[in-house]
DRENMARTOR-943411 format. One record per residue (C-alpha): residue number from 1; residue in one letter; x, y, z. Coordinates in Angstrom, 3 decimals, m for minus. Last residue first. Layout:
! DRENMARTOR-943411
<dokol><num>NUM</num><residuo>A</residuo><x>X</x><y>Y</y><z>Z</z></dokol>
...
***
This chain:
! DRENMARTOR-943411
<dokol><num>244</num><residuo>L</residuo><x>1.598</x><y>16.723</y><z>m31.208</z></dokol>
<dokol><num>243</num><residuo>I</residuo><x>m1.761</x><y>16.589</y><z>m30.438</z></dokol>
<dokol><num>242</num><residuo>G</residuo><x>m3.053</x><y>14.830</y><z>m33.875</z></dokol>
<dokol><num>241</num><residuo>L</residuo><x>m3.778</x><y>11.331</y><z>m32.251</z></dokol>
<dokol><num>240</num><residuo>E</residuo><x>m1.262</x><y>9.426</y><z>m33.769</z></dokol>
<dokol><num>239</num><residuo>G</residuo><x>1.319</x><y>11.922</y><z>m32.415</z></dokol>
<dokol><num>238</num><residuo>L</residuo><x>0.112</x><y>11.432</y><z>m29.147</z></dokol>
<dokol><num>237</num><residuo>P</residuo><x>0.223</x><y>7.903</y><z>m29.504</z></dokol>
<dokol><num>236</num><residuo>S</residuo><x>4.345</x><y>8.067</y><z>m30.916</z></dokol>
<dokol><num>235</num><residuo>L</residuo><x>5.355</x><y>9.591</y><z>m27.340</z></dokol>
<dokol><num>234</num><residuo>E</residuo><x>8.801</x><y>10.426</y><z>m27.517</z></dokol>
<dokol><num>233</num><residuo>H</residuo><x>7.980</x><y>13.542</y><z>m28.983</z></dokol>
<dokol><num>232</num><residuo>L</residuo><x>6.760</x><y>14.614</y><z>m25.361</z></dokol>
<dokol><num>231</num><residuo>G</residuo><x>10.440</x><y>14.168</y><z>m24.412</z></dokol>
<dokol><num>230</num><residuo>Y</residuo><x>11.292</x><y>18.523</y><z>m24.596</z></dokol>
<dokol><num>229</num><residuo>P</residuo><x>8.459</x><y>20.301</y><z>m24.134</z></dokol>
<dokol><num>228</num><residuo>T</residuo><x>7.169</x><y>22.335</y><z>m27.311</z></dokol>
<dokol><num>227</num><residuo>G</residuo><x>7.525</x><y>25.940</y><z>m26.715</z></dokol>
<dokol><num>226</num><residuo>N</residuo><x>9.234</x><y>26.252</y><z>m30.371</z></dokol>
<dokol><num>225</num><residuo>K</residuo><x>12.700</x><y>27.237</y><z>m28.386</z></dokol>
<dokol><num>224</num><residuo>Q</residuo><x>12.143</x><y>23.725</y><z>m26.543</z></dokol>
<dokol><num>223</num><residuo>K</residuo><x>10.777</x><y>23.445</y><z>m23.777</z></dokol>
<dokol><num>222</num><residuo>R</residuo><x>12.285</x><y>21.695</y><z>m20.801</z></dokol>
<dokol><num>221</num><residuo>L</residuo><x>9.640</x><y>18.670</y><z>m19.714</z></dokol>
<dokol><num>220</num><residuo>R</residuo><x>10.374</x><y>18.105</y><z>m15.594</z></dokol>
<dokol><num>219</num><residuo>Y</residuo><x>7.506</x><y>15.504</y><z>m15.650</z></dokol>
<dokol><num>218</num><residuo>V</residuo><x>9.859</x><y>11.996</y><z>m15.561</z></dokol>
<dokol><num>217</num><residuo>D</residuo><x>12.153</x><y>13.658</y><z>m12.876</z></dokol>
<dokol><num>216</num><residuo>Y</residuo><x>10.872</x><y>12.349</y><z>m9.612</z></dokol>
<dokol><num>215</num><residuo>E</residuo><x>13.772</x><y>12.364</y><z>m6.970</z></dokol>
<dokol><num>214</num><residuo>E</residuo><x>13.068</x><y>15.953</y><z>m6.416</z></dokol>
<dokol><num>213</num><residuo>T</residuo><x>9.313</x><y>16.261</y><z>m4.988</z></dokol>
<dokol><num>212</num><residuo>Q</residuo><x>6.707</x><y>16.616</y><z>m7.406</z></dokol>
<dokol><num>211</num><residuo>K</residuo><x>4.432</x><y>19.557</y><z>m9.135</z></dokol>
<dokol><num>210</num><residuo>T</residuo><x>3.442</x><y>18.738</y><z>m12.400</z></dokol>
<dokol><num>209</num><residuo>K</residuo><x>3.260</x><y>21.583</y><z>m14.741</z></dokol>
<dokol><num>208</num><residuo>T</residuo><x>4.302</x><y>19.669</y><z>m17.823</z></dokol>
<dokol><num>207</num><residuo>W</residuo><x>1.616</x><y>17.214</y><z>m17.334</z></dokol>
<dokol><num>206</num><residuo>L</residuo><x>m1.141</x><y>19.513</y><z>m16.137</z></dokol>
<dokol><num>205</num><residuo>N</residuo><x>m0.945</x><y>21.297</y><z>m19.690</z></dokol>
<dokol><num>204</num><residuo>L</residuo><x>m0.907</x><y>18.254</y><z>m21.627</z></dokol>
<dokol><num>203</num><residuo>T</residuo><x>m4.213</x><y>16.397</y><z>m19.535</z></dokol>
<dokol><num>202</num><residuo>I</residuo><x>m5.963</x><y>19.928</y><z>m20.542</z></dokol>
<dokol><num>201</num><residuo>P</residuo><x>m5.220</x><y>19.828</y><z>m23.747</z></dokol>
<dokol><num>200</num><residuo>A</residuo><x>m5.676</x><y>16.172</y><z>m24.079</z></dokol>
<dokol><num>199</num><residuo>C</residuo><x>m9.529</x><y>16.208</y><z>m22.348</z></dokol>
<dokol><num>198</num><residuo>D</residuo><x>m11.181</x><y>18.761</y><z>m24.537</z></dokol>
<dokol><num>197</num><residuo>P</residuo><x>m13.348</x><y>16.410</y><z>m26.172</z></dokol>
<dokol><num>196</num><residuo>L</residuo><x>m12.595</x><y>12.819</y><z>m25.181</z></dokol>
<dokol><num>195</num><residuo>A</residuo><x>m9.640</x><y>11.704</y><z>m27.031</z></dokol>
<dokol><num>194</num><residuo>S</residuo><x>m8.166</x><y>10.020</y><z>m23.665</z></dokol>
<dokol><num>193</num><residuo>I</residuo><x>m4.563</x><y>9.780</y><z>m23.873</z></dokol>
<dokol><num>192</num><residuo>Q</residuo><x>m2.738</x><y>6.732</y><z>m25.879</z></dokol>
<dokol><num>191</num><residuo>A</residuo><x>m1.329</x><y>3.577</y><z>m24.999</z></dokol>
<dokol><num>190</num><residuo>C</residuo><x>m1.014</x><y>0.649</y><z>m27.702</z></dokol>
<dokol><num>189</num><residuo>T</residuo><x>3.099</x><y>0.111</y><z>m28.240</z></dokol>
<dokol><num>188</num><residuo>K</residuo><x>2.910</x><y>0.462</y><z>m24.483</z></dokol>
<dokol><num>187</num><residuo>P</residuo><x>0.717</x><y>m2.578</y><z>m23.802</z></dokol>
<dokol><num>186</num><residuo>I</residuo><x>m2.387</x><y>m1.330</y><z>m22.069</z></dokol>
<dokol><num>185</num><residuo>E</residuo><x>m3.648</x><y>m4.188</y><z>m19.967</z></dokol>
<dokol><num>184</num><residuo>I</residuo><x>m7.028</x><y>m4.930</y><z>m18.413</z></dokol>
<dokol><num>183</num><residuo>F</residuo><x>m8.886</x><y>m7.476</y><z>m16.286</z></dokol>
<dokol><num>182</num><residuo>D</residuo><x>m12.880</x><y>m6.461</y><z>m16.261</z></dokol>
<dokol><num>181</num><residuo>V</residuo><x>m14.803</x><y>m6.635</y><z>m13.122</z></dokol>
<dokol><num>180</num><residuo>S</residuo><x>m18.206</x><y>m7.326</y><z>m12.182</z></dokol>
<dokol><num>179</num><residuo>V</residuo><x>m19.013</x><y>m6.606</y><z>m8.355</z></dokol>
<dokol><num>178</num><residuo>N</residuo><x>m18.990</x><y>m8.426</y><z>m5.292</z></dokol>
<dokol><num>177</num><residuo>Y</residuo><x>m15.415</x><y>m7.497</y><z>m4.389</z></dokol>
<dokol><num>176</num><residuo>A</residuo><x>m14.666</x><y>m9.394</y><z>m7.912</z></dokol>
<dokol><num>175</num><residuo>T</residuo><x>m16.475</x><y>m10.772</y><z>m10.381</z></dokol>
<dokol><num>174</num><residuo>H</residuo><x>m15.037</x><y>m11.211</y><z>m13.781</z></dokol>
<dokol><num>173</num><residuo>N</residuo><x>m17.024</x><y>m9.926</y><z>m16.606</z></dokol>
<dokol><num>172</num><residuo>K</residuo><x>m14.191</x><y>m9.777</y><z>m18.555</z></dokol>
<dokol><num>171</num><residuo>L</residuo><x>m10.707</x><y>m11.327</y><z>m18.416</z></dokol>
<dokol><num>170</num><residuo>V</residuo><x>m7.260</x><y>m10.268</y><z>m20.674</z></dokol>
<dokol><num>169</num><residuo>A</residuo><x>m9.588</x><y>m7.104</y><z>m22.095</z></dokol>
<dokol><num>168</num><residuo>E</residuo><x>m6.768</x><y>m4.604</y><z>m24.161</z></dokol>
<dokol><num>167</num><residuo>G</residuo><x>m6.757</x><y>m1.405</y><z>m23.035</z></dokol>
<dokol><num>166</num><residuo>G</residuo><x>m5.835</x><y>1.397</y><z>m25.300</z></dokol>
<dokol><num>165</num><residuo>H</residuo><x>m6.498</x><y>4.437</y><z>m23.500</z></dokol>
<dokol><num>164</num><residuo>R</residuo><x>m10.289</x><y>4.418</y><z>m24.495</z></dokol>
<dokol><num>163</num><residuo>Y</residuo><x>m10.734</x><y>1.112</y><z>m22.941</z></dokol>
<dokol><num>162</num><residuo>V</residuo><x>m9.660</x><y>2.082</y><z>m19.503</z></dokol>
<dokol><num>161</num><residuo>M</residuo><x>m12.531</x><y>4.433</y><z>m20.154</z></dokol>
<dokol><num>160</num><residuo>E</residuo><x>m14.709</x><y>1.485</y><z>m21.064</z></dokol>
<dokol><num>159</num><residuo>N</residuo><x>m13.789</x><y>m0.165</y><z>m17.755</z></dokol>
<dokol><num>158</num><residuo>M</residuo><x>m14.340</x><y>2.674</y><z>m15.453</z></dokol>
<dokol><num>157</num><residuo>K</residuo><x>m18.270</x><y>1.955</y><z>m16.687</z></dokol>
<dokol><num>156</num><residuo>R</residuo><x>m19.695</x><y>2.425</y><z>m13.493</z></dokol>
<dokol><num>155</num><residuo>N</residuo><x>m21.258</x><y>m0.875</y><z>m14.003</z></dokol>
<dokol><num>154</num><residuo>N</residuo><x>m18.319</x><y>m2.196</y><z>m15.059</z></dokol>
<dokol><num>153</num><residuo>R</residuo><x>m15.800</x><y>m1.979</y><z>m12.679</z></dokol>
<dokol><num>152</num><residuo>A</residuo><x>m11.256</x><y>m1.834</y><z>m13.726</z></dokol>
<dokol><num>151</num><residuo>Y</residuo><x>m9.259</x><y>m3.783</y><z>m13.243</z></dokol>
<dokol><num>150</num><residuo>T</residuo><x>m5.491</x><y>m2.883</y><z>m13.919</z></dokol>
<dokol><num>149</num><residuo>I</residuo><x>m2.114</x><y>m3.502</y><z>m15.540</z></dokol>
<dokol><num>148</num><residuo>L</residuo><x>m0.192</x><y>m1.186</y><z>m17.811</z></dokol>
<dokol><num>147</num><residuo>R</residuo><x>2.378</x><y>m3.049</y><z>m19.608</z></dokol>
<dokol><num>146</num><residuo>D</residuo><x>6.191</x><y>m2.919</y><z>m21.236</z></dokol>
<dokol><num>145</num><residuo>A</residuo><x>7.403</x><y>m0.756</y><z>m17.995</z></dokol>
<dokol><num>144</num><residuo>P</residuo><x>10.860</x><y>1.093</y><z>m18.385</z></dokol>
<dokol><num>143</num><residuo>S</residuo><x>8.531</x><y>4.292</y><z>m17.357</z></dokol>
<dokol><num>142</num><residuo>K</residuo><x>7.870</x><y>7.295</y><z>m19.482</z></dokol>
<dokol><num>141</num><residuo>L</residuo><x>5.088</x><y>6.187</y><z>m21.425</z></dokol>
<dokol><num>140</num><residuo>F</residuo><x>3.649</x><y>4.653</y><z>m17.850</z></dokol>
<dokol><num>139</num><residuo>R</residuo><x>3.780</x><y>8.573</y><z>m16.589</z></dokol>
<dokol><num>138</num><residuo>L</residuo><x>1.655</x><y>9.192</y><z>m19.562</z></dokol>
<dokol><num>137</num><residuo>V</residuo><x>m1.132</x><y>6.739</y><z>m19.090</z></dokol>
<dokol><num>136</num><residuo>A</residuo><x>m1.308</x><y>7.883</y><z>m15.386</z></dokol>
<dokol><num>135</num><residuo>L</residuo><x>m1.747</x><y>11.451</y><z>m16.421</z></dokol>
<dokol><num>134</num><residuo>S</residuo><x>m4.411</x><y>9.611</y><z>m18.882</z></dokol>
<dokol><num>133</num><residuo>F</residuo><x>m5.742</x><y>8.352</y><z>m16.145</z></dokol>
<dokol><num>132</num><residuo>L</residuo><x>m6.123</x><y>11.087</y><z>m13.937</z></dokol>
<dokol><num>131</num><residuo>I</residuo><x>m7.988</x><y>13.104</y><z>m17.168</z></dokol>
<dokol><num>130</num><residuo>E</residuo><x>m10.179</x><y>10.596</y><z>m17.375</z></dokol>
<dokol><num>129</num><residuo>S</residuo><x>m10.975</x><y>10.615</y><z>m13.229</z></dokol>
<dokol><num>128</num><residuo>A</residuo><x>m11.284</x><y>14.183</y><z>m13.425</z></dokol>
<dokol><num>127</num><residuo>P</residuo><x>m14.557</x><y>14.396</y><z>m16.092</z></dokol>
<dokol><num>126</num><residuo>L</residuo><x>m14.300</x><y>17.556</y><z>m18.050</z></dokol>
<dokol><num>125</num><residuo>N</residuo><x>m16.650</x><y>20.448</y><z>m17.181</z></dokol>
<dokol><num>124</num><residuo>T</residuo><x>m17.464</x><y>19.315</y><z>m13.498</z></dokol>
<dokol><num>123</num><residuo>K</residuo><x>m20.393</x><y>18.412</y><z>m11.495</z></dokol>
<dokol><num>122</num><residuo>N</residuo><x>m21.981</x><y>15.196</y><z>m12.959</z></dokol>
<dokol><num>121</num><residuo>K</residuo><x>m18.549</x><y>14.491</y><z>m13.719</z></dokol>
<dokol><num>120</num><residuo>R</residuo><x>m17.380</x><y>13.861</y><z>m10.237</z></dokol>
<dokol><num>119</num><residuo>W</residuo><x>m15.735</x><y>16.357</y><z>m8.304</z></dokol>
<dokol><num>118</num><residuo>E</residuo><x>m18.000</x><y>16.410</y><z>m5.226</z></dokol>
<dokol><num>117</num><residuo>P</residuo><x>m17.519</x><y>13.080</y><z>m4.578</z></dokol>
<dokol><num>116</num><residuo>D</residuo><x>m13.543</x><y>13.273</y><z>m3.730</z></dokol>
<dokol><num>115</num><residuo>L</residuo><x>m12.105</x><y>11.054</y><z>m6.466</z></dokol>
<dokol><num>114</num><residuo>T</residuo><x>m10.246</x><y>8.150</y><z>m5.760</z></dokol>
<dokol><num>113</num><residuo>L</residuo><x>m8.347</x><y>5.367</y><z>m9.002</z></dokol>
<dokol><num>112</num><residuo>H</residuo><x>m7.271</x><y>2.797</y><z>m6.110</z></dokol>
<dokol><num>111</num><residuo>S</residuo><x>m4.676</x><y>0.979</y><z>m8.907</z></dokol>
<dokol><num>110</num><residuo>A</residuo><x>m2.497</x><y>1.350</y><z>m11.666</z></dokol>
<dokol><num>109</num><residuo>V</residuo><x>0.298</x><y>m1.301</y><z>m11.524</z></dokol>
<dokol><num>108</num><residuo>M</residuo><x>3.080</x><y>m0.733</y><z>m14.349</z></dokol>
<dokol><num>107</num><residuo>V</residuo><x>4.579</x><y>m3.846</y><z>m15.044</z></dokol>
<dokol><num>106</num><residuo>R</residuo><x>7.880</x><y>m5.089</y><z>m16.417</z></dokol>
<dokol><num>105</num><residuo>D</residuo><x>6.983</x><y>m8.666</y><z>m18.190</z></dokol>
<dokol><num>104</num><residuo>R</residuo><x>8.782</x><y>m11.999</y><z>m17.537</z></dokol>
<dokol><num>103</num><residuo>R</residuo><x>6.884</x><y>m13.577</y><z>m20.332</z></dokol>
<dokol><num>102</num><residuo>E</residuo><x>6.619</x><y>m16.612</y><z>m17.241</z></dokol>
<dokol><num>101</num><residuo>Y</residuo><x>5.881</x><y>m14.054</y><z>m14.586</z></dokol>
<dokol><num>100</num><residuo>H</residuo><x>3.498</x><y>m11.881</y><z>m16.522</z></dokol>
<dokol><num>99</num><residuo>A</residuo><x>1.097</x><y>m15.218</y><z>m17.441</z></dokol>
<dokol><num>98</num><residuo>R</residuo><x>1.185</x><y>m16.348</y><z>m13.404</z></dokol>
<dokol><num>97</num><residuo>W</residuo><x>m0.522</x><y>m13.253</y><z>m12.758</z></dokol>
<dokol><num>96</num><residuo>L</residuo><x>m3.280</x><y>m13.997</y><z>m15.340</z></dokol>
<dokol><num>95</num><residuo>N</residuo><x>m3.340</x><y>m17.730</y><z>m14.029</z></dokol>
<dokol><num>94</num><residuo>E</residuo><x>m3.764</x><y>m16.827</y><z>m10.700</z></dokol>
<dokol><num>93</num><residuo>P</residuo><x>m6.899</x><y>m14.832</y><z>m10.643</z></dokol>
<dokol><num>92</num><residuo>Y</residuo><x>m5.423</x><y>m11.010</y><z>m10.066</z></dokol>
<dokol><num>91</num><residuo>N</residuo><x>m6.197</x><y>m9.400</y><z>m6.166</z></dokol>
<dokol><num>90</num><residuo>R</residuo><x>m4.271</x><y>m11.334</y><z>m4.178</z></dokol>
<dokol><num>89</num><residuo>S</residuo><x>m1.420</x><y>m10.696</y><z>m6.453</z></dokol>
<dokol><num>88</num><residuo>Y</residuo><x>m0.979</x><y>m7.271</y><z>m4.311</z></dokol>
<dokol><num>87</num><residuo>S</residuo><x>0.258</x><y>m9.615</y><z>m1.900</z></dokol>
<dokol><num>86</num><residuo>V</residuo><x>3.856</x><y>m10.156</y><z>m3.827</z></dokol>
<dokol><num>85</num><residuo>N</residuo><x>4.217</x><y>m13.658</y><z>m4.445</z></dokol>
<dokol><num>84</num><residuo>F</residuo><x>5.945</x><y>m12.852</y><z>m7.791</z></dokol>
<dokol><num>83</num><residuo>N</residuo><x>8.346</x><y>m9.845</y><z>m7.177</z></dokol>
<dokol><num>82</num><residuo>S</residuo><x>10.925</x><y>m11.627</y><z>m5.848</z></dokol>
<dokol><num>81</num><residuo>Y</residuo><x>11.188</x><y>m14.046</y><z>m8.743</z></dokol>
<dokol><num>80</num><residuo>R</residuo><x>12.790</x><y>m11.564</y><z>m10.349</z></dokol>
<dokol><num>79</num><residuo>S</residuo><x>12.745</x><y>m11.178</y><z>m14.295</z></dokol>
<dokol><num>78</num><residuo>F</residuo><x>8.680</x><y>m9.785</y><z>m13.411</z></dokol>
<dokol><num>77</num><residuo>D</residuo><x>9.768</x><y>m6.741</y><z>m12.709</z></dokol>
<dokol><num>76</num><residuo>L</residuo><x>6.614</x><y>m4.659</y><z>m10.644</z></dokol>
<dokol><num>75</num><residuo>F</residuo><x>5.888</x><y>m1.216</y><z>m10.439</z></dokol>
<dokol><num>74</num><residuo>H</residuo><x>3.875</x><y>1.074</y><z>m8.716</z></dokol>
<dokol><num>73</num><residuo>Y</residuo><x>1.214</x><y>3.069</y><z>m8.926</z></dokol>
<dokol><num>72</num><residuo>L</residuo><x>m1.993</x><y>4.743</y><z>m7.075</z></dokol>
<dokol><num>71</num><residuo>I</residuo><x>m4.334</x><y>7.160</y><z>m8.837</z></dokol>
<dokol><num>70</num><residuo>F</residuo><x>m5.529</x><y>10.602</y><z>m7.726</z></dokol>
<dokol><num>69</num><residuo>G</residuo><x>m8.416</x><y>12.766</y><z>m6.833</z></dokol>
<dokol><num>68</num><residuo>V</residuo><x>m9.483</x><y>15.699</y><z>m5.241</z></dokol>
<dokol><num>67</num><residuo>A</residuo><x>m7.154</x><y>16.050</y><z>m2.577</z></dokol>
<dokol><num>66</num><residuo>R</residuo><x>m6.353</x><y>19.313</y><z>m0.200</z></dokol>
<dokol><num>65</num><residuo>S</residuo><x>m3.413</x><y>21.133</y><z>m0.373</z></dokol>
<dokol><num>64</num><residuo>G</residuo><x>m4.203</x><y>23.984</y><z>m3.002</z></dokol>
<dokol><num>63</num><residuo>L</residuo><x>m7.147</x><y>22.123</y><z>m4.777</z></dokol>
<dokol><num>62</num><residuo>F</residuo><x>m5.054</x><y>18.892</y><z>m5.796</z></dokol>
<dokol><num>61</num><residuo>L</residuo><x>m5.013</x><y>16.297</y><z>m8.998</z></dokol>
<dokol><num>60</num><residuo>G</residuo><x>m3.326</x><y>13.535</y><z>m8.396</z></dokol>
<dokol><num>59</num><residuo>G</residuo><x>m0.413</x><y>10.876</y><z>m9.190</z></dokol>
<dokol><num>58</num><residuo>L</residuo><x>0.672</x><y>8.526</y><z>m6.489</z></dokol>
<dokol><num>57</num><residuo>E</residuo><x>3.658</x><y>6.528</y><z>m6.629</z></dokol>
<dokol><num>56</num><residuo>R</residuo><x>3.309</x><y>3.973</y><z>m4.010</z></dokol>
<dokol><num>55</num><residuo>N</residuo><x>4.863</x><y>3.120</y><z>m0.504</z></dokol>
<dokol><num>54</num><residuo>L</residuo><x>1.764</x><y>3.503</y><z>1.137</z></dokol>
<dokol><num>53</num><residuo>F</residuo><x>m1.821</x><y>3.707</y><z>0.072</z></dokol>
<dokol><num>52</num><residuo>D</residuo><x>m2.430</x><y>m0.729</y><z>0.678</z></dokol>
<dokol><num>51</num><residuo>D</residuo><x>m0.084</x><y>m0.998</y><z>3.727</z></dokol>
<dokol><num>50</num><residuo>N</residuo><x>m2.462</x><y>1.709</y><z>5.207</z></dokol>
<dokol><num>49</num><residuo>Y</residuo><x>m4.613</x><y>m1.715</y><z>5.438</z></dokol>
<dokol><num>48</num><residuo>L</residuo><x>m8.381</x><y>m1.169</y><z>4.846</z></dokol>
<dokol><num>47</num><residuo>K</residuo><x>m10.269</x><y>m4.155</y><z>6.037</z></dokol>
<dokol><num>46</num><residuo>K</residuo><x>m12.421</x><y>m6.140</y><z>3.993</z></dokol>
<dokol><num>45</num><residuo>D</residuo><x>m16.018</x><y>m7.474</y><z>4.597</z></dokol>
<dokol><num>44</num><residuo>V</residuo><x>m18.058</x><y>m6.490</y><z>1.508</z></dokol>
<dokol><num>43</num><residuo>N</residuo><x>m21.043</x><y>m5.542</y><z>0.913</z></dokol>
<dokol><num>42</num><residuo>L</residuo><x>m20.511</x><y>m3.650</y><z>m2.085</z></dokol>
<dokol><num>41</num><residuo>E</residuo><x>m21.484</x><y>m0.173</y><z>m0.729</z></dokol>
<dokol><num>40</num><residuo>K</residuo><x>m20.048</x><y>m0.689</y><z>2.679</z></dokol>
<dokol><num>39</num><residuo>F</residuo><x>m16.479</x><y>m1.985</y><z>0.222</z></dokol>
<dokol><num>38</num><residuo>T</residuo><x>m17.135</x><y>1.871</y><z>m1.135</z></dokol>
<dokol><num>37</num><residuo>E</residuo><x>m17.584</x><y>3.765</y><z>1.841</z></dokol>
<dokol><num>36</num><residuo>S</residuo><x>m14.584</x><y>2.125</y><z>3.339</z></dokol>
<dokol><num>35</num><residuo>W</residuo><x>m12.439</x><y>2.986</y><z>m0.103</z></dokol>
<dokol><num>34</num><residuo>Q</residuo><x>m13.696</x><y>6.822</y><z>m0.007</z></dokol>
<dokol><num>33</num><residuo>E</residuo><x>m13.182</x><y>7.511</y><z>3.226</z></dokol>
<dokol><num>32</num><residuo>E</residuo><x>m9.831</x><y>5.757</y><z>3.759</z></dokol>
<dokol><num>31</num><residuo>W</residuo><x>m8.700</x><y>6.861</y><z>0.235</z></dokol>
<dokol><num>30</num><residuo>L</residuo><x>m9.957</x><y>11.032</y><z>1.138</z></dokol>
<dokol><num>29</num><residuo>A</residuo><x>m7.817</x><y>11.021</y><z>4.268</z></dokol>
<dokol><num>28</num><residuo>F</residuo><x>m4.821</x><y>9.325</y><z>2.659</z></dokol>
<dokol><num>27</num><residuo>A</residuo><x>m5.173</x><y>12.001</y><z>0.010</z></dokol>
<dokol><num>26</num><residuo>S</residuo><x>m5.224</x><y>14.605</y><z>2.618</z></dokol>
<dokol><num>25</num><residuo>E</residuo><x>m2.224</x><y>13.157</y><z>4.174</z></dokol>
<dokol><num>24</num><residuo>C</residuo><x>m0.406</x><y>13.175</y><z>1.067</z></dokol>
<dokol><num>23</num><residuo>H</residuo><x>m1.137</x><y>16.662</y><z>0.220</z></dokol>
<dokol><num>22</num><residuo>H</residuo><x>0.146</x><y>17.527</y><z>3.844</z></dokol>
<dokol><num>21</num><residuo>L</residuo><x>3.217</x><y>16.078</y><z>3.324</z></dokol>
<dokol><num>20</num><residuo>Y</residuo><x>3.884</x><y>17.580</y><z>m0.072</z></dokol>
<dokol><num>19</num><residuo>E</residuo><x>7.272</x><y>18.799</y><z>1.130</z></dokol>
<dokol><num>18</num><residuo>G</residuo><x>8.764</x><y>15.457</y><z>1.372</z></dokol>
<dokol><num>17</num><residuo>P</residuo><x>6.111</x><y>12.472</y><z>0.202</z></dokol>
<dokol><num>16</num><residuo>E</residuo><x>8.621</x><y>9.911</y><z>1.422</z></dokol>
<dokol><num>15</num><residuo>N</residuo><x>6.471</x><y>6.554</y><z>2.086</z></dokol>
<dokol><num>14</num><residuo>T</residuo><x>3.595</x><y>7.935</y><z>m0.154</z></dokol>
<dokol><num>13</num><residuo>N</residuo><x>6.081</x><y>9.046</y><z>m2.898</z></dokol>
<dokol><num>12</num><residuo>F</residuo><x>5.524</x><y>11.839</y><z>m5.258</z></dokol>
<dokol><num>11</num><residuo>H</residuo><x>3.735</x><y>13.430</y><z>m8.220</z></dokol>
<dokol><num>10</num><residuo>F</residuo><x>1.071</x><y>16.290</y><z>m8.038</z></dokol>
<dokol><num>9</num><residuo>F</residuo><x>m1.044</x><y>17.913</y><z>m10.507</z></dokol>
<dokol><num>8</num><residuo>E</residuo><x>m2.837</x><y>21.097</y><z>m9.871</z></dokol>
<dokol><num>7</num><residuo>L</residuo><x>m5.998</x><y>22.156</y><z>m10.587</z></dokol>
<dokol><num>6</num><residuo>N</residuo><x>m8.007</x><y>25.018</y><z>m11.959</z></dokol>
<dokol><num>5</num><residuo>E</residuo><x>m8.127</x><y>22.996</y><z>m15.112</z></dokol>
<dokol><num>4</num><residuo>V</residuo><x>m10.462</x><y>20.472</y><z>m13.544</z></dokol>
<dokol><num>3</num><residuo>F</residuo><x>m13.408</x><y>23.483</y><z>m13.760</z></dokol>
<dokol><num>2</num><residuo>K</residuo><x>m16.483</x><y>23.026</y><z>m11.062</z></dokol>
<dokol><num>1</num><residuo>M</residuo><x>m19.802</x><y>24.174</y><z>m11.954</z></dokol>
***
């Protein structure tokens, strides 16, 4: 049995990981291996391009410098037309993508959830993917984005995980890469971390101890005299869960 609380959470830009270069290269190797296997499993003839990994924020769990699992994030501001016709839009039905532009949304895109098979939920005390997504939601809540957007596989119940974090379906049972997926948005007013047993305290502990390069300060939450990290009181969904 592996224990998720023995891991550390790191946050860096994959283009400029700074002191976490070895962590980044370990994550890239895991990403390349797991997504190649996924596309093979789904009988998808798709070439992986490193650009899909680079120039992203990475929020990941590591054992030492070895990547265990991570999610890639990037941000788009649809008030700027230059953010509309980007390569990632090819993964979305055109009407959904255009709706963001028409609303002038600012979005955080969460993609490429990648997990070492040795750390899947049948081998760990807590689901690492659930905690990774909760950490992504905390990043979202500290960002200027209005919505977190993603699409999730249904046969692996990844869609249910996103719904547990406040997700709302915008398109259900759509086929992407030969598998059924739900396209899901999380409005900021609905976002919450996982309420699964024991996930919230470990998520918050990982969050407050995040290792990151200096350009990121969203996780640097100084302690108040009573021990509560500054900033967490701003995350109203946590209060609704009874955590704070």
